[in-house]
N, C-alpha and C positions, 0 to 999 in steps of 0.2 A: 140655306143652301148657298153654295159657292158657284160663281161663274168665273170665267177666265178670259183675259184679254192680253194679247201680245202686241207690244208697241215699242217703237223707237223711244229711247230714253227721253229725248227732248219733247216728245208728245204724250208721255204717260199721264201727265197732269197739266192742266186741270182736266178732270173727268167730266166732259161736257157735251160731246157730240159735235162740236164746232168743226173738227177736222173732217168728219164725214160730210158735213154740209158744204164744204169748200169744193169737193170734187164729185159728190154723189157716189152711189154704189149700187149693188144689186137690189137693195131693199130701200133705198132713199134717193130722191132727186137732189140735184144741186140746190142748196138753199134750205134744205130740211135737215135739222139736227137729229142724229140718231147715234147711239153707241152700240157698236157691234161687239158681242161677246160670244163665248162658246161654253158648252156644258162641261168640257174637260180641256186639259192642257194640250193634249195631242191634236185635238181639232183646232184649237187656237193656232197652233204651230202650222198645221196643214193649210189653213186659210191664208197664212202669211207667206209661207215658203213658195207657193205657186207663182208668186210675183217676182221671185228672184231670177236674175239672168245668170248665164254661165260664169260671168266674171264677178258676181256678187258674193261676198262672204260677210254676212251681217255680224257686227261686233258689239253693237250697242242696244240690243233688244232687251226689254224688261217684261217679265210676266206679272201681270196684275191679278191678284186674287180678290174677287169682289164678293162681299157678303150681302146677300139678299134675304130679307125676312120671308118666311114661308107665307105670310099673310099678303104679300104683294100681289096685286091683280095681274092675271096673265091670260093670254090667248095663244092659239096655235094654228099655224097654216099647214094643212096636210098636203103632201106632195101631189096626191091624186086630184086636188082641186086646182092645180096650176096648169097653165098651157104647156103643151108638149116641149117647147123650147125654153122653158123657164130658166134653165141652167146654162144657156148659151153665153158666150163672151164675144162681143161686148154685151152688157146687160140689156135686157129688154124693158120697155116702158111698163109692161103689165106688172112686173114684180116691184118696180119702183113705186107704182101707184098703190100697191098693197101696203107697203111700208109707209108711204106718205100719209095714207088714210089712217093707219094706226097711230102715227105721231099726232096728226092734226085733230082727230076725234078725242084723244085723251081718255078713252074708256079704260084702257089697261096700261100698266107700266111696263110690262114685258110682252114680247111677241116671239114665240118660238117659230123659227123658219128653217126649212130643210137646207142642209149644206149642199152646195153645188160641187163640192170637192170630194166629200166622203159620203157616199150613199147610205142613208139610214140614220145619219147623225143630224143633230139640230144645233144651229146657232141661235142666240137669243139677242134680240134687239131690245135695248133699254130706251124708254122715252124720257129724255131729260126734262121735258115740259110737264110731265105728269105730277100731280100733287104728292104722290108717295115717293118720288125720286129721292127726296132728302133722307129717306130711311135706308137707302142703299149706300154702303160704305166700301171704300177701297181698304181692304184688310191688310194687304202687303204688296210691295213692289220689289221684285228680286231680279237680279241679272239672269238672263236666259241665254247661255252660250249654246249655239247650234252645234250639234255633233257634225264634224266635218264630213262624215259619210252621207249626210243629207244634202249637202251643197255640192252641185255639179263641179267637177274639176275640168279645167281647160285643157 
């Protein structure tokens, strides 16, 4: 199976989870390494574009296609099991604790989590500390020019 990640060119590699650990995110606390990916390119784009400002026009984004063997262990968080405000911004501790537990327990290499941006879609967290992480490969890295109609005009 393929997963997708949209990243600024200078952060595309190494594929490690260090970036997420520096700031934390919806599904990980600061200091906990996790790699955020999406099931398709459009979700990867949606998850990034919500952070753009009116003046931002990204020029150096790259789409990573990540090859994941079907045998990799996985788990899934169902939206109905989450607190009512799980998709609030700023992120709540409850979702970070779910992701942190996933990373630290190392039972599974992948965790499917609901997208806070597009209802019904799932992002996939990759645990870079899991023993099977070495089986996951970056298949390609390609420039990803955003269509100018997606970026707000001033």
